[in-house]
C-alpha positions as CSV (number, residue, x, y, z in Angstrom):
1,M,-48.5,37.3,-20.6
2,S,-49.3,33.9,-19.2
3,F,-48.6,30.5,-20.8
4,K,-52.3,30.2,-21.6
5,N,-51.9,33.2,-24.0
6,V,-49.3,31.3,-26.0
7,I,-50.7,29.2,-28.9
8,A,-50.1,25.5,-28.3
9,Q,-46.5,24.5,-27.4
10,S,-47.8,22.4,-24.4
11,E,-44.7,20.2,-24.3
12,T,-42.3,23.1,-24.2
13,K,-44.4,24.8,-21.5
14,H,-44.3,21.6,-19.4
15,H,-40.5,21.4,-19.9
16,L,-40.0,25.0,-18.7
17,V,-42.2,24.5,-15.7
18,E,-40.4,21.3,-14.8
19,M,-37.0,23.1,-15.0
20,V,-38.2,25.6,-12.4
21,Q,-39.9,23.1,-10.2
22,H,-36.9,20.7,-10.1
23,N,-34.2,23.5,-9.9
24,R,-32.7,22.6,-13.3
25,L,-32.8,26.1,-14.7
26,S,-29.6,27.4,-16.3
27,H,-28.6,31.0,-15.9
28,A,-28.8,31.5,-19.6
29,L,-31.4,30.0,-21.9
30,L,-31.6,30.2,-25.7
31,F,-35.2,29.9,-27.0
32,L,-34.7,28.9,-30.6
33,G,-37.8,28.8,-32.9
34,N,-38.7,29.6,-36.4
35,E,-40.6,32.8,-37.2
36,G,-44.2,32.6,-36.0
37,S,-43.6,29.7,-33.6
38,G,-44.3,31.9,-30.6
39,A,-40.8,31.9,-29.0
40,L,-41.1,35.6,-27.9
41,P,-44.5,35.3,-26.2
42,L,-43.3,32.0,-24.7
43,G,-40.2,33.8,-23.2
44,I,-42.3,36.6,-21.8
45,A,-44.8,34.1,-20.3
46,F,-41.9,32.2,-18.7
47,A,-40.5,35.4,-17.2
48,Q,-43.9,36.1,-15.7
49,Y,-44.2,32.6,-14.3
50,I,-40.9,33.1,-12.5
51,V,-41.8,36.4,-10.9
52,C,-45.4,35.4,-10.1
53,E,-45.9,35.7,-6.4
54,K,-48.3,32.8,-6.1
55,T,-46.4,30.2,-8.2
56,S,-43.1,30.8,-6.5
57,Q,-43.9,30.5,-2.8
58,T,-40.5,29.7,-1.3
59,E,-38.0,30.9,1.2
60,K,-36.2,34.0,-0.1
61,E,-32.8,32.4,0.0
62,T,-33.9,29.6,-2.4
63,S,-32.3,29.7,-5.8
64,L,-34.1,28.6,-9.0
65,F,-30.7,27.6,-10.4
66,G,-30.0,24.6,-8.1
67,D,-27.0,26.3,-6.3
68,E,-25.7,23.8,-3.8
69,H,-25.3,26.3,-1.0
70,R,-28.9,27.2,-1.1
71,T,-31.9,25.3,0.2
72,S,-34.1,23.6,-2.3
73,N,-37.7,23.7,-1.2
74,I,-39.5,25.1,-4.2
75,E,-43.0,23.6,-4.3
76,H,-44.6,25.0,-7.4
77,Q,-48.1,23.5,-7.7
78,S,-49.2,25.7,-10.6
79,T,-48.2,25.2,-14.2
80,D,-48.9,28.9,-15.1
81,A,-48.7,32.3,-13.6
82,C,-51.7,33.4,-11.6
83,G,-52.2,36.5,-13.7
84,I,-53.7,38.5,-10.8
85,C,-50.9,39.2,-8.3
86,P,-49.1,42.6,-8.5
87,S,-46.1,41.0,-10.1
88,C,-48.2,39.4,-12.8
89,V,-50.1,42.6,-13.5
90,K,-46.8,44.4,-14.0
91,A,-45.3,41.6,-16.0
92,K,-48.3,41.5,-18.3
93,Q,-48.0,45.3,-19.0
94,L,-44.2,44.8,-19.5
95,I,-43.5,47.2,-16.7
96,H,-42.1,44.8,-14.0
97,P,-38.9,46.4,-12.7
98,D,-37.0,43.1,-12.6
99,I,-37.8,42.0,-16.2
100,H,-35.6,43.9,-18.7
101,F,-35.8,43.7,-22.5
102,S,-33.2,44.1,-25.2
103,Y,-34.0,44.2,-28.9
104,P,-32.7,45.7,-32.2
105,V,-33.0,49.5,-32.4
106,I,-31.9,52.3,-34.7
107,P,-30.6,55.8,-33.8
108,K,-33.4,58.3,-33.3
109,K,-31.1,61.0,-34.8
110,S,-27.7,61.0,-36.4
111,G,-24.9,60.4,-33.9
112,D,-27.1,58.7,-31.3
113,K,-26.0,55.6,-29.5
114,P,-29.4,54.0,-29.1
115,V,-30.4,51.5,-26.4
116,S,-33.5,49.5,-26.0
117,A,-34.9,51.7,-23.3
118,D,-35.2,54.5,-25.8
119,Y,-38.0,52.5,-27.5
120,I,-39.7,50.9,-24.4
121,S,-43.1,52.6,-25.0
122,E,-43.1,51.4,-28.7
123,W,-42.0,47.9,-27.5
124,R,-44.9,47.6,-25.1
125,E,-47.3,48.7,-27.8
126,F,-45.7,46.4,-30.4
127,I,-46.0,43.3,-28.1
128,S,-49.6,44.1,-27.3
129,L,-50.5,44.3,-31.0
130,Y,-48.1,41.9,-32.7
131,P,-46.7,39.3,-30.2
132,Y,-46.0,37.0,-33.1
133,G,-44.3,39.7,-35.2
134,N,-40.8,39.4,-36.6
135,S,-37.8,41.7,-36.6
136,Y,-39.0,43.3,-39.9
137,D,-42.4,44.1,-38.4
138,W,-40.6,45.7,-35.3
139,L,-38.2,47.8,-37.3
140,Q,-41.0,49.1,-39.5
141,F,-43.1,49.8,-36.4
142,I,-40.4,52.1,-35.1
143,G,-39.9,53.8,-38.5
144,A,-36.6,52.1,-39.5
145,E,-37.6,51.9,-43.2
146,N,-34.4,50.7,-44.8
147,K,-32.1,51.3,-41.8
148,Q,-30.4,48.3,-40.2
149,G,-31.3,47.6,-36.6
150,N,-28.7,46.6,-34.1
151,I,-28.1,45.6,-30.5
152,T,-25.4,48.1,-29.8
153,A,-22.3,48.3,-27.6
154,S,-24.1,51.0,-25.6
155,E,-26.9,48.5,-25.1
156,C,-24.5,45.9,-23.8
157,S,-23.1,48.4,-21.3
158,D,-26.7,49.2,-20.2
159,I,-27.4,45.5,-19.7
160,I,-24.4,45.1,-17.5
161,R,-25.4,48.1,-15.4
162,K,-29.0,46.9,-15.0
163,L,-28.2,43.4,-14.0
164,N,-25.6,44.4,-11.5
165,L,-28.2,46.3,-9.5
166,K,-30.2,44.5,-6.8
167,S,-33.6,43.2,-7.8
168,F,-36.5,45.5,-6.8
169,E,-39.4,43.2,-6.1
170,S,-39.2,39.6,-7.1
171,G,-35.8,38.5,-5.9
172,Y,-34.9,37.6,-9.6
173,K,-33.5,39.7,-12.4
174,I,-34.4,38.6,-15.9
175,L,-33.2,39.9,-19.2
176,I,-35.1,38.9,-22.3
177,M,-33.0,39.5,-25.4
178,W,-35.0,39.2,-28.6
179,M,-33.1,38.5,-31.8
180,P,-29.5,38.1,-30.5
181,E,-28.6,37.7,-34.2
182,Y,-28.4,41.5,-34.3
183,L,-25.7,41.4,-31.7
184,G,-22.2,41.9,-33.3
185,N,-18.8,41.4,-31.7
186,E,-19.7,44.0,-29.1
187,G,-21.7,41.2,-27.6
188,N,-18.5,39.7,-26.2
189,K,-18.8,42.4,-23.5
190,L,-21.6,40.3,-22.0
191,L,-19.6,37.1,-21.8
192,K,-18.4,37.5,-18.2
193,L,-21.9,38.5,-17.0
194,I,-23.5,35.5,-18.7
195,E,-20.9,33.1,-17.4
196,E,-20.7,34.5,-13.9
197,P,-24.0,36.4,-13.3
198,P,-25.0,37.9,-10.0
199,P,-27.2,35.6,-7.9
200,N,-30.7,34.9,-9.2
201,T,-30.1,36.4,-12.6
202,L,-31.6,34.8,-15.7
203,F,-30.8,35.5,-19.4
204,I,-33.5,34.5,-21.9
205,L,-32.2,34.8,-25.5
206,I,-34.9,34.4,-28.2
207,A,-33.6,33.7,-31.7
208,E,-34.6,32.3,-35.1
209,N,-31.3,31.6,-36.6
210,E,-28.7,29.9,-34.5
211,S,-25.9,30.3,-37.1
212,L,-26.0,34.1,-36.8
213,I,-25.4,34.2,-33.0
214,L,-22.0,34.8,-31.7
215,Q,-20.4,31.4,-30.9
216,T,-19.0,32.7,-27.7
217,I,-22.5,33.5,-26.4
218,L,-24.1,30.4,-28.0
219,S,-21.7,28.1,-26.1
220,R,-22.8,29.6,-22.7
221,T,-26.5,29.0,-23.1
222,Q,-28.9,26.1,-22.5
223,L,-30.9,25.4,-25.7
224,V,-34.7,25.2,-25.6
225,K,-36.0,24.3,-29.0
226,I,-39.4,25.8,-29.9
227,P,-41.1,23.7,-32.6
228,S,-43.2,25.2,-35.4
229,L,-46.9,25.2,-34.8
230,D,-49.1,22.4,-36.2
231,T,-51.5,23.3,-38.9
232,K,-54.4,22.4,-36.6
233,D,-53.1,24.7,-33.8
234,I,-53.0,27.6,-36.2
235,E,-56.4,26.8,-37.5
236,E,-57.9,26.7,-34.0
237,A,-56.1,30.0,-33.1
238,L,-57.5,31.7,-36.2
239,I,-61.0,30.6,-35.3
240,E,-60.7,31.5,-31.6
241,R,-58.6,34.7,-31.7
242,A,-59.1,36.2,-35.2
243,K,-62.7,35.0,-35.4
244,I,-62.3,33.5,-38.8
245,A,-64.7,31.1,-40.3
246,A,-63.6,27.5,-40.1
247,D,-63.2,26.9,-43.8
248,K,-61.1,30.0,-44.3
249,A,-59.0,29.3,-41.2
250,R,-58.3,25.8,-42.5
251,Q,-57.1,27.1,-45.9
252,V,-54.9,29.8,-44.4
253,A,-53.4,27.5,-41.8
254,S,-52.5,25.0,-44.5
255,I,-50.5,27.6,-46.4
256,S,-48.8,29.2,-43.4
257,E,-46.4,26.3,-42.8
258,G,-46.4,26.4,-39.0
259,N,-46.0,30.2,-38.9
260,Y,-48.8,32.1,-37.1
261,R,-47.4,35.4,-38.1
262,E,-47.6,34.4,-41.8
263,A,-51.2,33.2,-41.2
264,L,-52.2,36.6,-39.9
265,Q,-50.4,38.3,-42.9
266,L,-52.3,36.0,-45.3
267,L,-55.6,37.1,-43.7
268,Q,-54.7,40.8,-44.3
269,H,-54.5,40.0,-48.0
270,A,-57.2,37.4,-48.1
271,E,-58.8,39.1,-51.0
272,Q,-55.7,39.0,-53.1
273,D,-56.2,36.7,-56.1
274,W,-52.9,34.7,-55.8
275,Q,-54.3,32.0,-58.0
276,G,-55.1,34.4,-60.7
277,L,-51.7,36.1,-60.5
278,L,-50.0,32.7,-60.7
279,R,-52.2,31.6,-63.7
280,D,-51.2,34.8,-65.5
281,W,-47.5,34.2,-64.7
282,L,-47.5,30.6,-66.0
283,N,-49.3,31.7,-69.1
284,T,-46.6,34.4,-69.8
285,I,-43.9,31.7,-69.4
286,L,-45.6,29.0,-71.4
287,K,-47.7,30.9,-74.0
288,T,-47.7,34.7,-74.4
289,G,-44.0,35.4,-74.2
290,P,-41.6,38.2,-73.2
291,T,-43.9,41.3,-73.6
292,A,-46.5,39.8,-71.3
293,Q,-43.8,38.7,-68.9
294,V,-42.4,42.3,-68.6
295,K,-46.0,43.5,-67.9
296,W,-46.5,40.8,-65.3
297,I,-43.2,41.5,-63.6
298,D,-44.1,45.2,-63.4
299,E,-47.3,44.3,-61.7
300,V,-45.8,41.9,-59.1
301,S,-42.9,44.3,-58.3
302,K,-45.4,46.8,-57.0
303,L,-46.9,44.4,-54.4
304,G,-44.3,45.0,-51.7
305,R,-41.9,42.5,-50.1
306,E,-44.4,40.8,-47.7
307,R,-47.0,40.1,-50.4
308,Q,-44.3,38.9,-52.8
309,K,-43.2,36.4,-50.3
310,Q,-46.8,35.3,-49.7
311,F,-47.3,34.8,-53.4
312,L,-44.2,32.6,-53.6
313,R,-45.4,30.7,-50.6
314,Y,-48.8,30.1,-52.2
315,F,-47.2,28.8,-55.3
316,N,-45.1,26.4,-53.2
317,H,-48.3,25.3,-51.4
318,L,-50.0,24.4,-54.7
319,L,-46.9,22.5,-55.8
320,E,-47.1,20.5,-52.6
321,Q,-50.7,19.7,-53.2
322,A,-49.8,18.6,-56.7
323,V,-47.3,16.1,-55.3
324,R,-49.9,14.8,-52.8
325,L,-52.4,14.3,-55.6
326,R,-49.7,12.2,-57.5
327,V,-49.0,9.8,-54.6
328,M,-52.2,9.7,-52.5
329,D,-55.9,8.9,-53.1
330,E,-57.6,12.0,-54.3
331,Q,-60.7,11.3,-52.2
332,S,-58.7,11.1,-49.0
333,L,-57.2,14.6,-49.4
334,N,-59.1,17.5,-48.0
335,I,-58.2,20.1,-50.7
336,P,-60.5,22.9,-51.8
337,E,-61.9,22.2,-55.3
338,N,-60.3,25.2,-57.0
339,E,-56.9,24.3,-55.5
340,K,-57.3,20.7,-56.5
341,D,-58.1,21.7,-60.1
342,F,-55.0,24.0,-60.3
343,A,-52.8,21.4,-58.7
344,L,-53.9,18.8,-61.3
345,R,-52.9,21.2,-64.0
346,L,-49.5,21.8,-62.4
347,N,-49.0,18.0,-62.7
348,K,-49.6,18.3,-66.4
349,I,-47.0,21.0,-66.7
350,A,-44.2,19.4,-64.7
351,D,-43.2,16.1,-63.3
352,I,-42.1,15.6,-59.7
353,S,-38.4,16.3,-60.4
354,Q,-39.3,19.5,-62.2
355,Q,-41.7,20.5,-59.4
356,Q,-38.9,20.0,-56.9
357,A,-36.6,22.2,-59.0
358,I,-39.3,24.9,-59.1
359,I,-39.8,24.7,-55.3
360,E,-36.0,25.2,-54.8
361,Q,-36.0,28.3,-57.0
362,L,-39.1,29.7,-55.2
363,D,-37.4,29.2,-51.8
364,K,-34.2,31.0,-53.0
365,A,-36.3,33.8,-54.4
366,A,-38.1,34.2,-51.0
367,Y,-34.7,34.3,-49.3
368,Y,-33.5,37.1,-51.5
369,I,-36.7,39.1,-51.1
370,E,-36.2,38.9,-47.4
371,R,-32.8,40.6,-48.0
372,N,-34.2,43.4,-50.1
373,A,-33.4,42.1,-53.5
374,H,-34.5,44.2,-56.4
375,A,-38.0,42.9,-57.2
376,K,-38.0,43.4,-61.0
377,M,-34.5,41.8,-61.5
378,L,-35.4,38.9,-59.2
379,F,-38.8,38.0,-60.8
380,H,-37.2,38.5,-64.3
381,A,-34.5,36.0,-63.4
382,L,-37.0,33.7,-61.8
383,T,-39.2,33.7,-64.9
384,I,-36.3,32.7,-67.1
385,K,-35.4,29.9,-64.7
386,L,-38.9,28.5,-64.5
387,Y,-39.1,28.6,-68.3
388,H,-36.0,26.4,-68.6
389,I,-37.2,24.0,-65.9
390,I,-40.5,23.3,-67.6
391,A,-39.4,23.9,-71.3
392,N,-39.7,20.2,-72.1
393,K,-43.3,20.0,-71.1
394,T,-44.9,23.2,-72.4
395,V,-48.6,22.8,-71.9
396,A,-50.4,25.5,-74.0
397,V,-52.8,27.0,-71.4
398,V,-53.1,27.0,-67.7
399,N,-56.7,28.3,-67.5
């Protein structure tokens, strides 16, 4: 995977290339980016850039890490891997012998001590199909269902073994660890290797939540922040890559909140009538009462976790549009007519403070859904909370 295959992130790409060109590369990097920002494909593209034979024409003894006892004559002229040399071909197929991967896995059978290599075929297929996927997508891809994935102690031992071997082809050994949040205290086995690695060894840790990473590992890495994607970047990617019509791409991008994975998920359920579902919910809260609420909750609980999150995200999106309509000129806003009409009705139901309170409750609900909360209990509690938030401004109908 080359940098050109990664959506946007031009500033980050430039920063990474400069680190290599000016010998400012740390032995351990932490790529920290929200879901759907492209941190994983960016890490893979960076590894390919390093091993590319045409972008790293330098004496064999030169170190990328600025070691004082080594010569410093790297003269990278390219800002991307060539994509055609043997190293690039292997890196693109995720079979380069000097680029190793580590990621959360589950035992294939009871009593197993799984390592990432057990799932390398599935990993290559997953990256080719879902480079912007999250850990949930990956664990479902390998059939984890409700099992918890882990980066195990056995995996740490395997990493130590691999990185203490001599490099096969490129002169560099690279470990890409995806989701170090799944690394428990057994990760301390890696501390000495990270702090004092063999020559020309690079760790690339790719994470979403800094607070869940072992502090002992975190303190030994150089942080590279990956920003969320701009709405325009997602819109262009949907048009070019997913071949979506411009108006649909614009609508999906505006809801996805900088998350390209979420945008693709929304496209999968593009025919879902989120607005109709929301209208029914608000009418059960404001008008038709408990019996209708129970029926609606039964319906939404059958949607599945991903679609429930998308529904809540859509409600949040409409609330944001409602706030914009309060404070900005209506003519200056590029809002689809059906969304504008619904947002105006939301402004009749709740004032800004109430809308803010609803947004907070929706965010909490999405957080709990992500952690496998019981759907019926969650939406029942959320229905009650929304009723109390807007009880003082009960508008009869939200048609």
